[in-house]
C-alpha positions in Angstrom: 120.1 109.4 100.7 116.5 108.5 100.5 115.3 105.0 101.2 112.6 103.5 99.0 109.1 102.8 100.4 108.6 99.2 101.2 105.2 98.4 99.5 104.7 95.2 101.5 105.4 96.9 104.8 103.1 99.8 103.8 100.4 97.4 102.9 100.7 95.6 106.2 100.5 98.9 108.1 97.5 100.1 106.2 95.8 96.7 106.8 96.4 97.0 110.5 95.1 100.6 110.5 92.0 99.5 108.5 91.3 96.7 111.0 91.6 99.3 113.8 89.2 101.7 112.0 86.8 98.8 111.4 87.0 97.9 115.1 86.3 101.5 116.2 83.2 101.5 113.9 82.0 98.2 115.2 82.6 99.2 118.8 80.5 102.3 118.2 77.5 100.3 117.2 77.5 98.0 120.2 74.4 98.7 122.2 75.2 99.9 125.7 72.6 99.3 128.4 71.9 102.1 130.8 72.4 99.5 133.6 76.2 99.9 133.2 77.1 102.7 135.6 80.9 102.3 135.4 82.4 100.2 132.7 80.2 99.2 129.8 80.7 96.6 127.1 82.4 99.0 124.7 85.4 100.0 126.7 87.7 97.1 125.8 86.7 97.0 122.1 87.4 100.7 121.9 90.8 100.3 123.6 91.8 97.4 121.4 90.6 99.1 118.2 92.3 102.4 119.1 95.6 100.6 119.9 95.4 98.8 116.5 94.8 102.1 114.7 97.8 103.7 116.5 99.9 100.6 115.7 98.8 100.7 112.1 99.9 104.4 111.9 103.3 103.6 113.4 103.7 100.7 110.9 102.8 103.0 108.0 105.3 105.6 109.3 108.0 102.9 109.5 107.2 101.7 106.0 107.5 105.2 104.6 111.0 105.5 106.2 112.1 102.3 104.4 110.3 99.5 106.2 111.1 96.9 108.8 110.8 93.6 106.9 113.4 91.1 106.1 114.9 93.2 103.3 116.1 95.7 105.9 117.1 93.5 108.8 119.4 90.5 109.2 117.2 87.5 109.4 118.5 84.5 111.4 117.2 81.0 110.7 115.1 79.6 113.4 116.1 76.5 115.3 113.9 73.4 115.8 110.7 74.0 117.8 110.9 73.5 121.6 108.5 70.6 121.9 108.7 70.6 125.7 107.6 74.2 125.9 104.8 73.6 123.4 103.6 70.5 125.3 103.6 72.5 128.6 101.6 75.3 127.0 99.1 72.8 125.6 98.9 71.1 129.0 98.2 74.5 130.6 95.3 75.2 128.2 94.0 71.7 128.8 94.3 72.0 132.6 92.3 75.2 132.4 89.6 73.6 130.3 89.3 70.6 132.6 89.5 72.4 135.9 87.5 75.5 135.4 84.1 73.7 135.8 84.8 71.7 139.0 87.3 74.1 140.7 86.5 77.6 139.3 88.4 80.3 137.6 91.2 81.0 140.1 92.5 77.5 140.6 92.1 76.6 136.9 93.9 79.7 135.8 96.6 79.1 138.5 97.3 75.6 137.1 97.6 77.2 133.6 99.9 79.9 135.0 102.3 77.3 136.5 102.4 75.2 133.4 102.9 78.2 131.1 105.6 79.7 133.4 107.4 76.4 133.1 107.1 76.5 129.4 108.7 79.9 129.4 111.6 78.6 131.4 110.7 79.2 135.0 112.6 77.0 137.3 110.8 77.9 140.5 107.8 75.7 140.6 107.1 76.4 144.3 107.2 80.2 143.8 104.9 79.9 140.8 102.5 77.6 142.6 102.2 80.0 145.5 102.0 83.2 143.4 99.5 81.9 140.8 96.4 81.5 143.0 97.0 85.0 144.6 97.3 86.7 141.2 94.4 84.7 139.7 92.2 85.4 142.7 93.0 89.1 142.3 92.0 89.0 138.6 88.7 87.2 139.6 88.0 90.0 142.2 88.8 92.6 139.6 86.2 91.1 137.2 83.5 90.6 139.8 83.9 93.6 142.0 85.4 96.4 139.8 83.9 95.4 136.4 80.7 93.8 137.6 81.2 90.8 135.4 80.1 87.6 137.2 82.4 84.8 136.0 81.2 82.4 138.8 82.8 81.5 142.1 84.7 78.3 142.4 86.2 76.6 145.4 88.9 79.2 146.2 86.7 82.2 145.5 83.9 80.7 147.7 86.3 80.1 150.6 87.7 83.7 150.4 84.2 85.2 150.1 83.1 83.2 153.1 86.1 84.4 155.1 85.2 88.0 154.2 81.6 87.4 155.3 80.2 87.9 151.8 77.6 85.9 150.0 78.9 83.5 147.3 77.3 84.5 143.9 
């Protein structure tokens, strides 16, 4: 028994694949400076565009097998929006915007991490508050040290760099 091709699903898959192909083309024309010895400005665009192209191909394959949309799945009606979670996520974004200037990336992102974790249902505020600065500082070091992208040093970054005997950028 052969399923019919879902034209809507096929169109969505082809659209995602086309966006991936467009992204690959545009990533290929980004000028790369010879100053980048390790990771240049085209790596992430190529990864994202390539992933979109693969996803588009998988969506097209699923559409050719009958599709994935509501006609083939049981759809449940959504309940009311969780206003508390939406408010916490908005507060996280706002905290990042307000704190990134005076405190720096790590502490601003840590505040956002704690608020978004609460929005997703985390009940351990203390654990989140202790874990967030460590993770965010690790991300900061990854950007600055491994990728060579200077996103500025804030209060926490400056303190850690001083402890390590390095100059604050």
